[in-house]
N, C-alpha and C positions, 0 to 999 in steps of 0.2 A: 614245932611252933604251932600255937593255937590258931592264929589267923594269918597263915602265909598268903600273901597276895597272889591271886590267880591272874595269869597273863593270857591275853587273847592272841589271835593269829598275827595281828599287826605288831604287838609287842615282841612276839617270837621272831618275826622278820627283822625288826629293828635290832634286836640283840644279835642275830646272825650277821647283819651288815656291820655292826660295831666291831665284831671280831676280825673283820677283813683288815689286813695290813695294820695291825695294832699290837706290835710287840711289847709296848709299854703297859698294855691292858689298862689304859687310862681313858676315862670318859667324863664329860661334864654334861649333865642334863639341865636344860633350861625350860622352865615351866614343868617341873617334875611332878606336880600334882601329889598323888599319894605314893609316888616313888616305887611303883611296881617293877619297872625295868631296872631301876637302881638296885633294889633289893636282890633281884636274881643275879645281877652282875657282881654285887658284893659277895654273895654266896659262892661265886666262882673265883673269888680272890682278886677282883678288879679294884683299882683305885678309882672311886666314883665320887664326883662332886655333884651333889643334888642341889638345884637352885629353883626358887620360885619368887614371885614378887611380893608375896605376903603369906602369913600363916592362915590357914582355913580350918575352922572347927571340924568340918566334915572330913578333910584330909587328915588332920591331926588325930582324929578318932580312929580312922582306918589304919594309921601307921603306929598306933600305940604299942603294938607287940614287937615292932622291929625298928622303931625310930632311933633307938640307941645304937643301932648298927650303921647308921647313915652319917655321912659328912654333909649335913644339911645347912644351907646358907640362904639368907634373903638377899636377892640381887635384882637389879633393874636392867632389862635388856637395852634400855635407852641410855644407860651409863655403864659402860664396860668396866670402869674402875671399881664397881661394886661386887665384881665376881671374885671368888676365892683364888683363882689363878688367871694369869694374863692370857694363856692359851692352853687348850687341852688337845691331846692327840686326836680325839674324836669328840664331836659335840652332837648331842641329840636334842631336837626341839620338836616335840610331837603334839599336834593339835593346839597350837598357840597363835600362829600368825593370823588366823581367821578372827581373832579377838582384838587385833591391834589396828587402829586407824592408820598409823605410820608403819605398816608392816614392811615396807621397803627399807626404811631406816633400820628396823630390827633385823632384817635379813642381812644387811651389810655388816651389822655388828656381830651377828652369828658367825659370818665368815672371818671377821677379825679375831674372834675368840677360838677359831679352829686352826689347829696345826696341820692336820692331814685330811680328815673326812668330816663332813657335815651331813647329818641325817635329819631330814625334816618330813613331817607329815602334815597335810592340810586336807580338809574335807573336799570331796568332789561335789560341785553344785551346792545343793542345800542339804546334803547328807548331815545327819546329826545336828541339825540347825537348833540354835538357841536364840530366841527372839528378844531376850533381855538386852538392855543397853550394854555396849562394851564397857569394861573389859570382860564382863560375864558372858554376854551374848556375842553373836557373830556379826561382823560388819564387812567381811570380805568373803567373796565366793569365787571359786575358780572352775573353769571348764576347759575342754580341749581346744575350744575356739572362743574368741572374743565375740559375743553375740549381743552385747548391750546389757544383758542381765548379769553376766559373769565376766570376770577378768580371764584372760587366757593364761593357762598354766605356763605357757612359754615366756611370759613376763619374768618368771623366776630364772629362766635360762639367761635372759639378758642381764639380770642382776648378778648372776653367778660368774659372768665373764671376768677373766680369761680361763676359768677353771672348767674342768669337764663335769657334765651334769647328766644324770640318768633319772628319768621320771617314769613311774609305773603306777597304774591304778590298781589298788588291792582291796580286799575285804578286811574287815576287822574281826568279824565273827560270822558264823554261818547264817544268822538271821539277816545279815546285810543283803544276801542274794534275794530273798523274798521281798525285802523293803526297798530294793534298788538303791542301796547306799554303798558308797565306796570312799576311800581316801586315796590321795596321791602320796606315794612314797618317793621322796626326792633325795637323791644322793649326790653330793658334790665332792669330788676329789680335787684337792688343791694341787696345782702344778708346781 
């Protein structure tokens, strides 16, 4: 393939976590962007539903060599009826919630769309910040503690109840270390 999408450390970790307890090899990505994760899972024989809220010229250009391999759908996280399936074994939502004013509603809808495992990433503090107005820019920021500037990441723990949740701060690429950037990897396993 001419332009195979290159995945970073975060994408590799998300793919690893998607493989856990997923005998159906089924995933739905929400806010798929240019579908890097999706492409690599499809290559492994997974049933992948790629979704985003609109087409983007930038993403469409990046996907032109592999778009025909994808099951790509336009869907709105605030209307779960717009998704191609009612539930997927695993749902991935990477770098989306920081763009949504009603992120808590979106998070609940992510849980509703998930059969077994939900994998979410959001930036830590102002990592990877985009100051444009939402939904392009960021309007939510999380930290380990609520300090007035940032929401506490434990807020998502409350939203995930009664399910089990695991939260870890990870890097996305090596340069993150020098730039002091991270993202939170959040894994919710439904009980």
